[in-house]
N, C-alpha and C positions, 0 to 999 in steps of 0.2 A: 288167277283162276276164278271163274264166276261162282256166285253163291247158288247153291242148289239145295233141295231138301236133304240130300246126302251130305252136303258140306255147308254147315251153317255160317252165317256172317261172323267174322272175327273182330273182337274189340280188344285192343291192347291198352292196359292201364299203366301210366307212368306217374309215380308219386309226385314228382316235381314238374309235370308237364301236362299236355292235353291227353284226351282220350283219342286213340287212333282207331278209326273204324274203316273196315273195307267197304268201299262204295259200290254203287251209288247209294246215297242215303237221303232221307227226308227227316228234318228235325222240326218238331213242334215246339215253338217257343212259348214262354209262360203267358204271353198275351194272345196265344192261339194262332199266330201266323205260322205258316209252314214255309221253310226254306229248304231248297234242294241242292245237292251237289252230285254231279255225275262222275266225279274223279275216282280213280282207282283206289285211293286211300285218302281219308278225310281226317283232319285234326280238329277235334271239337274242344273248345276252350272250357277249362274248369276253374280258372282263376278270376274270370269276369273282367280282366284288364284289356282284353282284345278290343281294338277299334272296329274289327270285322265280326264281332260276336254274332252268332255262336261259333264261328270259325276261328281257330287259333291264328294269331299273327305273331307269335313268339314273345308277346309282352311279358309272359311269366319269367323270361330270362332276366329281366331287369329287377325282379323281385328279390329283396334281401331276406335271407333266412331269418325267421322270427317275426316278419311282417304279418299282420292279420289281413286276410283277403277282403 
């Protein structure tokens, strides 16, 4: 279902995984570059291990509990 003023964009937080955001989205990176995804749902990396950062590539799955990010 598309985002409308009556239905805001949904962000799902997973403690051990990425942020899941209903797309399309634009992400402003810390260096000021803007990256865009037109997908229905986008996984945004929160562990900074992704080779496709800011998009999640599931690198967090290889993380051992207790590791520091």
